[in-house]
N, C-alpha and C positions, 0 to 999 in steps of 0.2 A: 504494500500500500504506500502511496506517495505521502510525503510529509506535508503538513499544513502549508508551509511556504511554497512547496511545489504545486499544490492544488490551487492556491491563490494565484500563483504565476500563470498556471494553465487557464484559469477562469479569466484573468486579465488579458491574456493573449487572445482568447476566443472573443472577448468583448471588443478588443481592438480590431480583430479581423472582421467582425460583424459591422463595425461602425466606420471603418476607414476604407476609402477607395483603394482598390488593389495597387494602383500605380503609386500610391503614397505609403504603402506598407514597407516596414524595414524587412530585410531579407529573411530574418528568423521567423517573423510572423507570417510572411508570405509563404514560406516553405511549409509551415504547419497548416496553413489554410489550404494550400494545394494538396497536401497529404489527406486532409479531412475530406476535401471535395472528391478525391479519387475514390475514397471509400463510399461516399454518399450519393454521388451523381454519376449514373451510367453514361459512358461515353466521354467522360472527362479524363485526361486532357485532349486526347487525339481528335475525337470528333469535334470538339469545341474549337480547337485550333484550326482545323482544316475546313469545316463546314460553316461555322458560325462567326469566327473571330478573324478570319483572314490572316492567320498566323501570328496574331498579337496575343502573347501569353497573359498579359494583365487584363485585356478585354475578355479573354476566354475564362479567366478566373472570376471576373465580375459577373459574367453570364451564368457560370456554374453556381455562384452564391445565390443569384436570383432564382435559378431553377431549384436549388435546394429548398429555398423558402417557399416558392410557388407550389412545389410538390407537397410540402407539409400543409399549406393553406388551402390549396384548390385541387390537389391531385393532378396537376398539369405542369407544363414547362413553358419557357418563353416562346418556343417556336409554334406552340398551339395557339398562342394569343395573337399571332400575326405581327404586323408592323407597329410596334409600340414605341418607336423612336429610340431603339436600344443604343445605337452608336452615339446619337446626339446626347442622350442622358449620360452615357459613359464619358464622353468628351467634356461635358459640363461639370464633371466631378461628382455626380449624383451617387449617394450612398446606395449600394446594391440592395440591402435589406429594406431600406426606406422605400426604394422604388418598387420592390416586390410587394411590400405592404400596401402601397398606393394602388398598384394594379389589382391586388386582391380586393381592396375596398371598392374599386370601380367595377370589378366583375360581379361582386355580391350585391351592389346597389343599382346596377344597370337595369333599366326598364325598357323593354322593346316596345 
């Protein structure tokens, strides 16, 4: 079992990974976030790099974080939601979890 300081450090890293744009993560946090996404998001990193992110590893991680959140919130992924301005939101520095939560709210409150 990890020591209390080790657990606190892990929680802090996960919080940073959830709240920080991947392009701004320090290497240690980014590597841990990538490892976590490999376990939790099918197709990450290869499919994300090749099909969705045009070879940009930070954008691929950003999309994977969104998909992890969308899968938990809506049982879907970004490509099922269509053109939601993914690249523009990434380029503007939008937090991936906040963006996923905004998309979830929009999907749940959308009236046709």
